[in-house]
KEPATOR-860344 format. One record per residue: residue in three letters; x, y, z of N, C-alpha, C, O in turn. Coordinates in steps of 0.2 Angstrom, whole numbers, plus 2048, in hexadecimal, padded with zeros to 3 digits. Example, Ala and Ser with C-alpha at 12.3 -4.5 7.8 and 13.67 -1.06 7.14 Angstrom:
<sites>
ALA8427E482783E7EA8278427F08278477EF82ASER8407F58238447FB824840800827843806828
</sites>
This chain:
<sites>
UNKE713796A0E7637669CE74372698E7236D69BUNKE75372690E7336F68CE7B36A68AE8036D688UNKE7B36568CE8136068AE7F35B684E79358683UNKE8535C67EE8335667AE8935367AE8934E677UNKE8E35567DE9435167BE9334B680E9034B685UNKE9834467DE9633D683E9733F68BE9C34368DUNKE9333D68EE9433F696E9133A698E8C337696UNKE9433869DE933326A3E8D3346A7E8C33A6A6UNKE893306ABE833306AFE863346B6E833386B9UNKE8E3326B7E903356BCE9333B6BCE9233F6C0UNKE9633C6B7E993436B5E913486B3E9134E6B3UNKE8C3456B1E8634A6B0E8234C6B8E7F3516B8UNKE8334A6BBE8134A6C1E8834F6C6E863536CBUNKE8B34E6C5E923556C5E8F35A6C2E8F35F6C6UNKE8D35B6BDE893606BBE843636BCE813696BAUNKE8135F6BFE793616C2E7B3656CAE773696CDUNKE803656CBE8236A6D2E7F3726D1E7C3756D4UNKE833736CAE8337B6C7E7B37C6C2E7A3806BEUNKE763776C2E723786BEE6E3726BBE7136C6BBUNKE693736B8E643706B6E6A36C6AEE6E3706ACUNKE693656ACE6B3636A7E6935F6A1E6635A6A2UNKE6936169CE6535F695E6A35B692E6D35E68EUNKE6A354692E70352690E6C34E687E69349686UNKE6E351682E6D35067CE7434C678E77350675UNKE77346679E7D345676E7D34466EE7934066CUNKE8234766AE82347664E82340662E7F33F65DUNKE8633C666E89336663E8133065FE7F32D65AUNKE7E330664E7632D661E7332F65DE6F32B65AUNKE7433565CE71339657E74337650E7033864BUNKE7C33364EE7E33364AE83335647E87332644UNKE8333C649E87343646E8734764BE84346650UNKE8D34D649E8A353650E8435664BE81356645UNKE8335B652E7D35F650E7E36564DE8236964FUNKE7A365647E7C36B643E79372646E7437264AUNKE7C378645E7A37F649E73380649E7038364EUNKE6F37E645E6637F643E6437A64AE6037B64EUNKE67374649E6436F64FE67370657E6436F65CUNKE6C373656E6F37565DE6837B660E6537B665UNKE6838065BE6538665DE5E384660E5C387665UNKE5B37F65DE5537B65DE56377666E5337766BUNKE5A374666E5D37166CE5B376671E55375674UNKE6037C672E61381677E5C385677E5B38867CUNKE57386672E5138A674E4C384678E4938667DUNKE4B37D675E46378678E48377680E44377685UNKE4D376681E4F37568AE5237C68BE5737C690UNKE52382689E5138768EE5738A691E5738D696UNKE5F38768EE6538668FE6938E68FE6739368CUNKE6E38C694E71394694E79394694E7D398695UNKE7938C692E81388692E8138468EE7C38068EUNKE8638368AE8737D685E8E378688E9437A68BUNKE8C373688E9336E688E92369680E8D36667FUNKE9836A67CE98368677E9C363675E9E36167AUNKE9E35F670EA235C66EEA4360666EA6366664UNKEA135B663EA335D65BE9D361657E9C362651UNKE9A36265BE91366657E9536D655E9A370658UNKE9137064FE9137764DE9137D64FE8D38164DUNKE9537F655E92384658E9538A656E9B38C659UNKE9038C650E9539264AE9039A650E8D39A655UNKE9139F64AE8E3A664EE893A6650E873A7656UNKE823A264AE7C3A264AE793A0651E743A2654UNKE7F399654E7D39665AE7E39D65FE793A0663UNKE8439E65FE873A4664E813AA664E803AC66AUNKE7F3AC660E7C3B265FE743B0662E713B4666UNKE723AB660E6B3A8662E6A3A8669E663AB66DUNKE6F3A466CE6E3A1674E723A7678E773AA676UNKE703A967EE733AB682E773A8685E773AB68BUNKE7B3A5685E813A1688E853A268DE873A868DUNKE8639F694E8A3A2698E913A0698E963A369AUNKE92398695E96397691E9739368CE9139368AUNKE9B38F689E9D389685EA3385686EA9387687UNKE9F37F687EA637A689EA6375684EA1372683UNKEAD376681EAE37167CEB236B67DEB836C67EUNKEB036467EEB435F67FEB835D67BEB6358677UNKEBE35F679EC235F673EC7363674EC7368677UNKECD361670ED5365674ED236D66EED1373670UNKED136B66AECF372664EC9373664EC636E663UNKEC7379666EC0379664EC137E65FEC2384660UNKEC1379658EC037B651EB937C650EB738164DUNKEB4377651EAD377652EA837E653EA337F651UNKEAC382657EAA38965BEAB38E659EB138E65CUNKEAA392657EAA399655EAD39D65CEA93A165FUNKEB239C65EEB539F664EB43A7664EB13AA668UNKEB73AA65EEB63B265CEAE3B365DEAE3B8662UNKEA93B165BEA33B265CEA23B2666EA03B766AUNKEA33AE668EA33AB66DEA63B1672EA23B4676UNKEAC3B3671EB13BA674EAC3BF674EAB3C1679UNKEA93C266EEA63C966DEA03C7670E9F3CC673UNKE9B3C3671E963C2678E9A3C167DE973C4682UNKE9F3BF680EA13C0686EA03B7689E9F3B568EUNKEA03B4685EA03AD688EA43AA687EA63AA681UNKEA83A668DEAF3A368EEAB39A68AEA6397689UNKEB339B687EB2394684EB7390688EBD39268AUNKEB638A68AEB838568BEBB380689EB737C686UNKEC337C688EC4375685EC7370689EC937268FUNKEC836C688EC936668BED1362688ED235C685UNKED6368689EDD364684EDF35F687EDE35E68DUNKEE235A683EE7354685EE2351687EE434D68CUNKEDA350685ED734C689ED9344684EDA33F687UNKED934667FEDD33E67CEE433C679EE6339673UNKEE734067FEF033E67EEF133867EEF433567AUNKEEE336685EEF32D686EEE32A67EEF332867AUNKEE832967CEE5325676EEA327670EED32366CUNKEEC32E670EF033066AEF832B66AEFB329665UNKEFA32C670F00329673F01323671F0632066FUNKEFA31F674EFB318673EFA31766BEFC312668UNKEF731B668EF731965FEFC31A65CEFD315658UNKF0132065CF07321659F0A31D65AF0D31A655UNKF0A31B661F0F315663F0F310660F1530D65FUNKF0830D65FF0830565CF09306655F0B301651UNKF0830D651F0830E64BF0F30D648F10309643UNKF1431164CF1B31164CF1D30A64EF2330A64DUNKF1A305650F1D2FE651F1D2F964BF212F6649UNKF152FA648F132F8643F162FB63CF142F7638UNKF182FF63BF1D302636F242FF636F272FC632UNKF2430063CF2E2FE63DF2E2F863DF332F663AUNKF292F263FF2A2EC63DF262E8638F242E2638UNKF252EB633F212E762EF1B2E5630F1B2DF62FUNKF162E7633F132E1636F0D2E1630F0A2DB630UNKF0B2E662CF052E6629F072E4624F032E0621UNKF0F2E4620F112E261AF112D761CF102D3618UNKF112D6624F132CF623F0B2CC625F0A2C6623UNKF062D0628F002CD629EFF2CD621EFF2C7620UNKEFD2D061DEFB2D2615EFD2CA612EF92C660FUNKF042CA613F082C4611F062BD612F052B960EUNKF052BD618F032B761CEFC2B461CEFB2AE61DUNKEF62B961CEEF2BA619EEF2B7611EEA2B460EUNKEF52B860EEF32B8607EF62B1605EF52B05FFUNKEF82AC608EFC2A760AF002A5608F012A0606UNKF072AB606F0C2AA603F102A7606F152A6602UNKF102A560EF162A1611F1629A60FF12297611UNKF1B297609F1B292608F22290608F22289607UNKF27292608F2D290607F3128C60BF3428660AUNKF32291612F3828F617F3429461DF3129961CUNKF35291623F35292629F3629762CF3329A630UNKF3D29B629F402A2629F3E2A5623F422AA621UNKF3A2A561FF382A861BF342AF61CF352B4618UNKF302B1621F2C2B5624F332BA629F332C062AUNKF372B662AF3A2BB630F412BE62BF452C262DUNKF412BC624F462BF620F432C461CF472C8619UNKF3C2C461BF392C8618F372CE61CF382D3619UNKF342CE622F322D4625F362D562DF332D6632UNKF3B2D462BF402D6630F3E2DD631F3D2E062CUNKF3E2E0637F3E2E8636F412EC63BF452E863EUNKF412F263EF432F4644F412F664AF3C2FA64BUNKF442F564FF422F8656F41300658F45304657UNKF3A300659F3A30665DF3F30B662F40311663UNKF42304666F4530766BF4A30A669F4E307665UNKF4D30F66BF5431466AF53317665F58319662UNKF4E319663F4C31D65CF4D325660F4D325666UNKF4E32965DF4E33165EF4733265BF46331655UNKF43335660F3D33865DF3C34065DF3B342663UNKF3B343658F3934B659F3434C65AF30348657UNKF3135165EF2935365EF2B35965CF3035C65DUNKF2535D659F23361657F1B364658F16362655UNKF1D36965FF17369663F18364669F1835E668UNKF18368670F1A363672F1436667AF1736767FUNKF0F366679F0836767DF06360681F0A35B682UNKF01361683EFE35B688EFF354683F0134E686UNKEFE35567DEFE34D678F0534B677F07345676UNKF09350676F0F34E674F1234E679F1834D677UNKF1234E67FF1734D685F13347687F1634368AUNKF0C345686F0A33D688F0E339682F12334684UNKF0E33B67CF11338677F18336678F1A330676UNKF1D33B67BF2333B67EF24337683F29334684UNKF1F336688F1E33168DF1F32968EF22326692UNKF1B328689F19322687F2031F682F21319683UNKF2332267EF2832267BF2F32067EF3331B67EUNKF2E326683F36324688F3631B689F3A318688UNKF3031968BF3031368DF3330F688F3530968BUNKF3530F683F3830C67DF3F30E67DF4330D678UNKF41311681F49315682F4A31B67CF4F31D67AUNKF4331C679F45322675F47328677F4532A67CUNKF4C32C673F4E332675F49337672F4933766CUNKF4633D677F41342675F45348673F4B34A676UNKF4234B670F4535266DF3E35466AF39351668UNKF3F35A66CF36360669F3A366668F3F369669UNKF33369663F34370661F2C373664F27372662UNKF2D376668F2937B66AF2938266EF2A383674UNKF2938666AF2C38F66CF2938F672F2C390677UNKF2238D674F1F38F679F1F38D67FF1B38F683UNKF2338767FF26384686F2D387688F32386684UNKF2D38968DF3138C690F36389693F3B38C694UNKF36383695F3A37E696F39376696F34374697UNKF3E372695F3B36C694F37368699F3A36869EUNKF3136569AF2E36169EF3135D6A4F3135D6AAUNKF3535A6A0F3B3556A3F4235669FF43357699UNKF473576A4F4E3586A2F5035369CF55354699UNKF4D34F69BF51348696F4D34B690F5034A68BUNKF47350690F46352689F49359687F4A35E68AUNKF4B359680F5035D67DF4D361679F4B35F673UNKF4D36867AF4A36C674F4E36D671F5436D672UNKF4B36E66BF4F36E666F4B37465FF46376660UNKF4E37665AF4D37B655F48378650F4A37264EUNKF4337A64DF41375647F43373643F4136E642UNKF4937563FF4C37163BF5236C63FF5536863CUNKF5336D645F56369648F53362649F5735D648UNKF4D36264AF4935C64CF46359646F43354646UNKF4735C640F4635863AF4C356637F4B353631UNKF53356639F5A355637F5A35063AF5C34B637UNKF5934F641F5D34A646F58347647F5A34164AUNKF51347647F4D341649F4C33A645F4B33B63FUNKF4C335647F49330643F4232F644F4032A640UNKF3E331647F38332648F34339646F3733D64AUNKF3133C644F30343645F27343646F23340642UNKF2434664BF1D34464DF1A34B64EF1C34F652UNKF1634D64BF1135364BF0C353652F0934E655UNKF0C359653F0735A659F0736265AF0936565EUNKF03363655F0236B653EFC36C653EF936964FUNKEF9372657EF3375654EF237764EEF737864AUNKEEB37964CEEB37D645EEB384646EE6387648UNKEEF388645EEE38F645EF239263FEF638F63CUNKEF039863EEF539D63BEFB39B638EFD39B632UNKEFF39963FF0739A63EF0839363CF0D392639UNKF0338E63EF0838863CF04383637F0637D636UNKEFE387632EFB38662EF01383628F05388627UNKF0237E624F0737C61EF0E37E620F1237E61CUNKF0F37F627F1738062BF1C37D629F21380628UNKF19375629F1E36F627F1E36C61EF1A36961AUNKF2536F61DF23371616F2A36E611F2E36A614UNKF2B36F60DF3136C607F3836B60BF3B36660BUNKF3937160DF3F371610F40370615F46372617UNKF3B36B61BF3D369621F3C36161FF3F35C621UNKF3736061CF3935A619F40356615F41350615UNKF4235D611F4935A60EF4D359615F52355616UNKF4C35D619F5235B61EF50354623F53353628UNKF4C350622F4C349626F50344623F5234561DUNKF5233F627F5733B625F54336621F4E336622UNKF5733161DF5332E617F4F32961AF4A328616UNKF4F324620F4B322622F47324628F4532062CUNKF46328628F4232C62DF3A32D62DF3732F628UNKF3732C632F30329632F2D331634F2E334639UNKF2833362EF2233A631F1C338634F19333631UNKF1B33963AF1433863FF0F33E63EF11344641UNKF0A33E63BF0734363DEFE341640EFA33F63CUNKEFD342645EF634064AEF434664CEF0345650UNKEF534D64AEF335564BEED356647EE7354648UNKEF1358641EEB35B63CEEE35C634EF435B634UNKEEC35C632EF135C629EF1361627EF7362625UNKEEE366628EEF36C625EF636F628EF9374625UNKEFA36C62EEFE37162EF0536D629F0B36F629UNKF02368626F08366621F0836961AF02369617UNKF0C36A617F0B36C60FF0936460BF0D35F60AUNKF0536360AF0435D608F08359601F0A353601UNKF0835F5FCF0D35C5F7F1335B5F9F153555F7UNKF1635F5FCF1D35C600F1E356603F23353601UNKF19354608F1834E60BF18349606F1C344606UNKF13349600F123455FBF193445F7F1933E5F5UNKF1E3485F5F223475F1F283455F5F2C3425F2UNKF283465FDF2C344601F2D33C601F32339601UNKF2733A600F25334602F2532F5FBF273295FCUNKF223315F5F2132E5EFF2732F5EDF2732B5E8UNKF2D3325EEF353325EBF3932D5F2F3F32B5F1UNKF3532D5F7F3A3275FCF3F32C5FFF4432A603UNKF3E3335FEF44336602F44336608F4933860BUNKF3E33560CF3E331614F3A329613F3832660EUNKF3B32861AF3B320619F3231F619F3031A617UNKF2E32461CF2732361BF2332661FF2732A622UNKF1D327621F1832A625F13327629F12321627UNKF1032862DF0A326630F0732C632F09331635UNKF0032A62EEFC33262EEF432E631EF132962EUNKEF1332636EEA332639EE6336638EE133763AUNKEE933B634EE5343631EE6343629EEB33F626UNKEE1347626EE134861EEDF34E61CEDB350620UNKEDE351617EDE356617ED6358615ED335E616UNKED3353613ECD353614ECA34C616ECD346614UNKEC534D61AEC134661EEBB34A61DEBA35061EUNKEB7344619EBB33D615EC0340611EC0346610UNKEC533A60FECB33D60BEC833E603EC433A601UNKECB342600EC83435FAED033D5F4ED43385F6UNKECE3405EFED433B5E9EDB33E5EBEDF33A5ECUNKEDD3435EDEE33465F0EE73425F6EEC3415F6UNKEE23425FBEE333F601EE4337600EE9334603UNKEE03345FCEE032D5FAEE732A5F7EE83245F8UNKEEB32F5F2EEF3315F0EF732E5F4EFC32B5F3UNKEF43335F8EFA3335FFEF832E602EFD32A604UNKEF332B604EF2326609EF531F606EF831B609UNKEF231E5FEEF43185FCEFC3175F9EFD3125F5UNKF0131B5FBF0931A5FBF093155FEF06314603UNKF0F3125FCF1130A601F1530C608F1530860CUNKF18311608F1C31360DF17316613F1A317618UNKF11317612F0C31C616F0731761AF02314617UNKF08317620F03313624EFE317627F0031B62BUNKEF7317625EF331B626EED31862BEEB31362BUNKEEA31D62EEE331C633EDE321631EE032562DUNKED8320634ED3325630ED1328638ECE32463CUNKED532F639ED533363FED232F645ECC32F647UNKED632B646ED432664CED7326654ED632365AUNKEDD32B652EE132A657EE032D65EEE332B663UNKEDA33165DED8331664ED232E664ECF32F66AUNKECF32B661ECA326661EC8321667EC531C665UNKEC932166EEC931D673EC331E677EC1323678UNKEC0318679EBA31A67DEBB31D684EB6320686UNKEC231E688EC531F68DEC532868CEC432B691UNKEC532A686EC6332683EC0335686EC133B687UNKEBA333687EB5336689EB5338690EB233D692UNKEB7334694EB933469BEBC33869DEBA33D6A0UNKEC2337699EC733E69AEC4345699EC534A69DUNKEC1345694EBD34B693EBB34F697EBC355698UNKEB334A69AEAF34D69EEB234E6A6EB03536AAUNKEB734A6A7EBB34C6ADEBE3546ADEBD3586B1UNKEC33556A5EC435B6A6EC03606A6EC23656A9UNKEBB3616A2EB43666A2EB13676A7EAE36D6A8UNKEB03606AEEAC3626B3EB23666B7EB136B6BAUNKEB93646B6EBC3686BBEBC36F6BBEBB3726C0UNKEBD3726B3EBE3776B1EB737C6B5EB73816B8UNKEB33776B2EAB37A6B7EAC37C6BBEAA3826BCUNKEAE3796C1EB03796C7EB537F6CAEB53816CFUNKEB937F6C5EBF3836C6EBD38B6C5EBF38F6C9UNKEB838C6C0EB63926BEEAF3956C0EAD39B6C0UNKEAB38F6C3EA43916C5EA53916CDEA33956D1UNKEA938C6CFEA838E6D9EAF38F6D8EAE3956DAUNKEB638E6D7EBB3936D8EBC3996D7EBF39D6DBUNKEB939B6D1EB93A16CFEBF3A16CCEC13A66CBUNKEC439C6CBECB39D6C6ECA39F6BEEC639C6BBUNKECD3A46BDECD3A76B6ED23A56B3ED13A66ADUNKED83A36B4EDE3A36B2EDF39A6B1EE53976B2UNKED83966AFEDA3906ADEDC3926A6EDA3966A3UNKEE138B6A6EE438969DEDF387699EDF388693UNKED938469BED4382696ED0388694ECA386692UNKED038E694ECB392694ED039568CED639768BUNKECA393687ECD394680ECE39B67FED339D67CUNKECA3A0680ECB3A8680ECB3AE684EC83B3684UNKED03AC688ED33B068FED03B768EECE3BA692UNKED13BA685ECE3C1684EC73C1687EC53C7687UNKEC43BE688EBC3C068AEBC3C1693EB63C2695UNKEC23C1695EC23C269DEBF3CA69FEBA3CB6A3UNKEC33CF69AEC13D569BEBA3D669AEB83DA69EUNKEB73D5697EB13D5694EAA3D269AEA53D569BUNKEAE3CB69DEAA3C96A3EAA3CD6A8EA53CD6ABUNKEB03D16A9EB23D66AFEAD3DC6AEEAA3DF6B3UNKEAC3DD6A8EAA3E36A8EA03E36A8E9C3E76A8UNKE9F3DD6A7E983DA6A8E963DA6AEE913DD6B0UNKE9A3D76B2E9B3D56BAE9A3DC6BDE963DD6C2UNKE9E3E06BAEA03E76BDE973EC6BCE953F06C1UNKE943EA6B7E8E3ED6B6E8A3EB6BAE863EF6BCUNKE893E66BBE843E26BFE853E36C6E823E06CA
</sites>
């Protein structure tokens, strides 16, 4: 196995039960490996399996290497050509909700910072403007509490549910839209239509993957339904939101503001900075899932997946990204 994802020594030792492990992490390299670099590493090590995180696993890698599986230590394996892997009969595994706690903590913290006017207060304090009265800051920067807010979750998978669990500790009412969820994970979570989420929530938080169905699905019509003081939060992917519709709603102050951790171009371009620079936007540089602990969660999920697949023969694991590969794998086994 070639492992380029961050792995602890203990987790690598667990992998060694299944074969030889070649550890070439991408982070000391300074960036993700490009496809030609990955091909060279696979050839040098003779690896027939790959565990990656952000490297460019395109069709050229998949066609060149004879891989038994590809493990992706990410929730969304957007750096892997899954279709090419499926055509070659290669199962692709991911680690959904690996960063759920990290995202939940950042979203909660950002909401408190935004509602309590902490950014404005800090800037005012550091600029030396507190000169008149002991109560001056109290009057200028009195904000709102997170407690008791109605939060609407758009997409309610592992990350969305973890965010909801943390916010529930603030006595927030949780409602969600997710057509793929058959029943509420908890009785107190209320399923609603997408339109009702936008029209009745004090906070709308996006937790959608990028698909043909979701791209651009958050549009002008939905923003027009939001309360004038509602806050829009996107810690998922920018492309699920129509950029101009969001910009107009914020620029014209038709909604209370936005907390954004993802952008249409990364690094941001001029249009992104136009959005980021609005006074009612609190923006962070795509760091919602960037905690040191996330690496540990990733490798635990991946190692558990490999144990289920190779030791227990479990073919129904939810971390299999391309279940359509199963008939091809069965036919290969039959041929052997």
